[in-house]
PDB file with one MODEL, atoms N, CA, C and O in Angstrom:
MODEL        1
ATOM      1  N   MET A   1      85.235 180.978 249.460  1.00  0.00           N
ATOM      2  CA  MET A   1      84.427 179.746 249.608  1.00  0.00           C
ATOM      3  C   MET A   1      83.993 179.573 251.070  1.00  0.00           C
ATOM      4  O   MET A   1      82.825 179.311 251.356  1.00  0.00           O
ATOM      5  N   LEU A   2      84.951 179.723 251.984  1.00  0.00           N
ATOM      6  CA  LEU A   2      84.603 179.536 253.403  1.00  0.00           C
ATOM      7  C   LEU A   2      83.544 180.549 253.816  1.00  0.00           C
ATOM      8  O   LEU A   2      82.587 180.205 254.509  1.00  0.00           O
ATOM      9  N   ARG A   3      83.715 181.799 253.390  1.00  0.00           N
ATOM     10  CA  ARG A   3      82.741 182.830 253.768  1.00  0.00           C
ATOM     11  C   ARG A   3      81.372 182.473 253.206  1.00  0.00           C
ATOM     12  O   ARG A   3      80.358 182.590 253.894  1.00  0.00           O
ATOM     13  N   GLY A   4      81.350 182.037 251.949  1.00  0.00           N
ATOM     14  CA  GLY A   4      80.070 181.671 251.331  1.00  0.00           C
ATOM     15  C   GLY A   4      79.398 180.542 252.097  1.00  0.00           C
ATOM     16  O   GLY A   4      78.192 180.584 252.339  1.00  0.00           O
ATOM     17  N   ASN A   5      80.171 179.540 252.476  1.00  0.00           N
ATOM     18  CA  ASN A   5      79.593 178.410 253.222  1.00  0.00           C
ATOM     19  C   ASN A   5      79.050 178.885 254.559  1.00  0.00           C
ATOM     20  O   ASN A   5      77.995 178.425 254.998  1.00  0.00           O
ATOM     21  N   ALA A   6      79.753 179.794 255.209  1.00  0.00           N
ATOM     22  CA  ALA A   6      79.307 180.305 256.512  1.00  0.00           C
ATOM     23  C   ALA A   6      77.979 181.029 256.339  1.00  0.00           C
ATOM     24  O   ALA A   6      77.063 180.859 257.143  1.00  0.00           O
ATOM     25  N   VAL A   7      77.878 181.839 255.285  1.00  0.00           N
ATOM     26  CA  VAL A   7      76.629 182.580 255.045  1.00  0.00           C
ATOM     27  C   VAL A   7      75.496 181.605 254.787  1.00  0.00           C
ATOM     28  O   VAL A   7      74.400 181.765 255.326  1.00  0.00           O
ATOM     29  N   ILE A   8      75.754 180.589 253.958  1.00  0.00           N
ATOM     30  CA  ILE A   8      74.714 179.598 253.637  1.00  0.00           C
ATOM     31  C   ILE A   8      74.264 178.888 254.905  1.00  0.00           C
ATOM     32  O   ILE A   8      73.069 178.667 255.105  1.00  0.00           O
ATOM     33  N   SER A   9      75.208 178.533 255.755  1.00  0.00           N
ATOM     34  CA  SER A   9      74.859 177.829 257.005  1.00  0.00           C
ATOM     35  C   SER A   9      73.998 178.730 257.878  1.00  0.00           C
ATOM     36  O   SER A   9      73.029 178.268 258.481  1.00  0.00           O
ATOM     37  N   GLN A  10      74.342 180.009 257.952  1.00  0.00           N
ATOM     38  CA  GLN A  10      73.557 180.944 258.770  1.00  0.00           C
ATOM     39  C   GLN A  10      72.146 181.059 258.208  1.00  0.00           C
ATOM     40  O   GLN A  10      71.171 181.075 258.959  1.00  0.00           O
ATOM     41  N   VAL A  11      72.040 181.139 256.887  1.00  0.00           N
ATOM     42  CA  VAL A  11      70.718 181.266 256.253  1.00  0.00           C
ATOM     43  C   VAL A  11      69.887 180.023 256.532  1.00  0.00           C
ATOM     44  O   VAL A  11      68.704 180.126 256.855  1.00  0.00           O
ATOM     45  N   THR A  12      70.498 178.846 256.410  1.00  0.00           N
ATOM     46  CA  THR A  12      69.756 177.604 256.649  1.00  0.00           C
ATOM     47  C   THR A  12      69.281 177.547 258.094  1.00  0.00           C
ATOM     48  O   THR A  12      68.170 177.092 258.366  1.00  0.00           O
ATOM     49  N   VAL A  13      70.114 178.006 259.019  1.00  0.00           N
ATOM     50  CA  VAL A  13      69.731 177.992 260.442  1.00  0.00           C
ATOM     51  C   VAL A  13      68.545 178.917 260.660  1.00  0.00           C
ATOM     52  O   VAL A  13      67.592 178.553 261.348  1.00  0.00           O
ATOM     53  N   THR A  14      68.596 180.114 260.077  1.00  0.00           N
ATOM     54  CA  THR A  14      67.495 181.068 260.252  1.00  0.00           C
ATOM     55  C   THR A  14      66.215 180.498 259.647  1.00  0.00           C
ATOM     56  O   THR A  14      65.136 180.647 260.221  1.00  0.00           O
ATOM     57  N   ILE A  15      66.331 179.846 258.492  1.00  0.00           N
ATOM     58  CA  ILE A  15      65.147 179.253 257.849  1.00  0.00           C
ATOM     59  C   ILE A  15      64.580 178.155 258.739  1.00  0.00           C
ATOM     60  O   ILE A  15      63.366 178.067 258.918  1.00  0.00           O
ATOM     61  N   ASN A  16      65.444 177.324 259.293  1.00  0.00           N
ATOM     62  CA  ASN A  16      64.979 176.240 260.168  1.00  0.00           C
ATOM     63  C   ASN A  16      64.262 176.822 261.381  1.00  0.00           C
ATOM     64  O   ASN A  16      63.234 176.296 261.809  1.00  0.00           O
ATOM     65  N   GLU A  17      64.800 177.904 261.932  1.00  0.00           N
ATOM     66  CA  GLU A  17      64.165 178.526 263.099  1.00  0.00           C
ATOM     67  C   GLU A  17      62.787 179.054 262.711  1.00  0.00           C
ATOM     68  O   GLU A  17      61.826 178.894 263.464  1.00  0.00           O
ATOM     69  N   ALA A  18      62.688 179.682 261.544  1.00  0.00           N
ATOM     70  CA  ALA A  18      61.402 180.218 261.089  1.00  0.00           C
ATOM     71  C   ALA A  18      60.406 179.080 260.903  1.00  0.00           C
ATOM     72  O   ALA A  18      59.242 179.209 261.284  1.00  0.00           O
ATOM     73  N   LEU A  19      60.850 177.964 260.319  1.00  0.00           N
ATOM     74  CA  LEU A  19      59.953 176.823 260.120  1.00  0.00           C
ATOM     75  C   LEU A  19      59.497 176.271 261.464  1.00  0.00           C
ATOM     76  O   LEU A  19      58.333 175.902 261.619  1.00  0.00           O
ATOM     77  N   ASP A  20      60.401 176.212 262.437  1.00  0.00           N
ATOM     78  CA  ASP A  20      60.037 175.703 263.767  1.00  0.00           C
ATOM     79  C   ASP A  20      58.972 176.601 264.380  1.00  0.00           C
ATOM     80  O   ASP A  20      58.014 176.108 264.976  1.00  0.00           O
ATOM     81  N   ILE A  21      59.130 177.915 264.241  1.00  0.00           N
ATOM     82  CA  ILE A  21      58.148 178.849 264.812  1.00  0.00           C
ATOM     83  C   ILE A  21      56.797 178.624 264.136  1.00  0.00           C
ATOM     84  O   ILE A  21      55.767 178.611 264.809  1.00  0.00           O
ATOM     85  N   ARG A  22      56.791 178.449 262.822  1.00  0.00           N
ATOM     86  CA  ARG A  22      55.527 178.229 262.105  1.00  0.00           C
ATOM     87  C   ARG A  22      54.886 176.932 262.581  1.00  0.00           C
ATOM     88  O   ARG A  22      53.675 176.878 262.799  1.00  0.00           O
ATOM     89  N   ASN A  23      55.685 175.900 262.739  1.00  0.00           N
ATOM     90  CA  ASN A  23      55.144 174.612 263.191  1.00  0.00           C
ATOM     91  C   ASN A  23      54.542 174.765 264.586  1.00  0.00           C
ATOM     92  O   ASN A  23      53.472 174.222 264.861  1.00  0.00           O
ATOM     93  N   ARG A  24      55.215 175.493 265.459  1.00  0.00           N
ATOM     94  CA  ARG A  24      54.697 175.683 266.820  1.00  0.00           C
ATOM     95  C   ARG A  24      53.382 176.446 266.763  1.00  0.00           C
ATOM     96  O   ARG A  24      52.428 176.087 267.453  1.00  0.00           O
ATOM     97  N   GLU A  25      53.321 177.496 265.947  1.00  0.00           N
ATOM     98  CA  GLU A  25      52.092 178.292 265.845  1.00  0.00           C
ATOM     99  C   GLU A  25      50.953 177.425 265.314  1.00  0.00           C
ATOM    100  O   GLU A  25      49.836 177.476 265.830  1.00  0.00           O
ATOM    101  N   SER A  26      51.235 176.632 264.285  1.00  0.00           N
ATOM    102  CA  SER A  26      50.195 175.789 263.691  1.00  0.00           C
ATOM    103  C   SER A  26      49.712 174.761 264.711  1.00  0.00           C
ATOM    104  O   SER A  26      48.514 174.491 264.799  1.00  0.00           O
ATOM    105  N   SER A  27      50.625 174.193 265.475  1.00  0.00           N
ATOM    106  CA  SER A  27      50.240 173.185 266.474  1.00  0.00           C
ATOM    107  C   SER A  27      49.372 173.841 267.535  1.00  0.00           C
ATOM    108  O   SER A  27      48.394 173.248 267.989  1.00  0.00           O
ATOM    109  N   VAL A  28      49.714 175.047 267.931  1.00  0.00           N
ATOM    110  CA  VAL A  28      48.924 175.749 268.957  1.00  0.00           C
ATOM    111  C   VAL A  28      47.535 176.040 268.399  1.00  0.00           C
ATOM    112  O   VAL A  28      46.537 175.900 269.107  1.00  0.00           O
ATOM    113  N   ARG A  29      47.470 176.441 267.138  1.00  0.00           N
ATOM    114  CA  ARG A  29      46.167 176.746 266.528  1.00  0.00           C
ATOM    115  C   ARG A  29      45.301 175.491 266.485  1.00  0.00           C
ATOM    116  O   ARG A  29      44.098 175.551 266.739  1.00  0.00           O
ATOM    117  N   GLU A  30      45.911 174.363 266.164  1.00  0.00           N
ATOM    118  CA  GLU A  30      45.150 173.114 266.093  1.00  0.00           C
ATOM    119  C   GLU A  30      44.552 172.784 267.456  1.00  0.00           C
ATOM    120  O   GLU A  30      43.412 172.329 267.549  1.00  0.00           O
ATOM    121  N   CYS A  31      45.330 173.017 268.513  1.00  0.00           N
ATOM    122  CA  CYS A  31      44.835 172.706 269.853  1.00  0.00           C
ATOM    123  C   CYS A  31      43.738 173.702 270.202  1.00  0.00           C
ATOM    124  O   CYS A  31      43.168 173.637 271.291  1.00  0.00           O
TER     125      CYS A  31
ENDMDL
END
């Protein structure tokens, strides 16, 4: 269970980072 939660947390962090990069790119494109 602990290992599974750790993996899920890592995946969520990576997804959040990817979303942040997309948001930054989109904001730059808008400007």
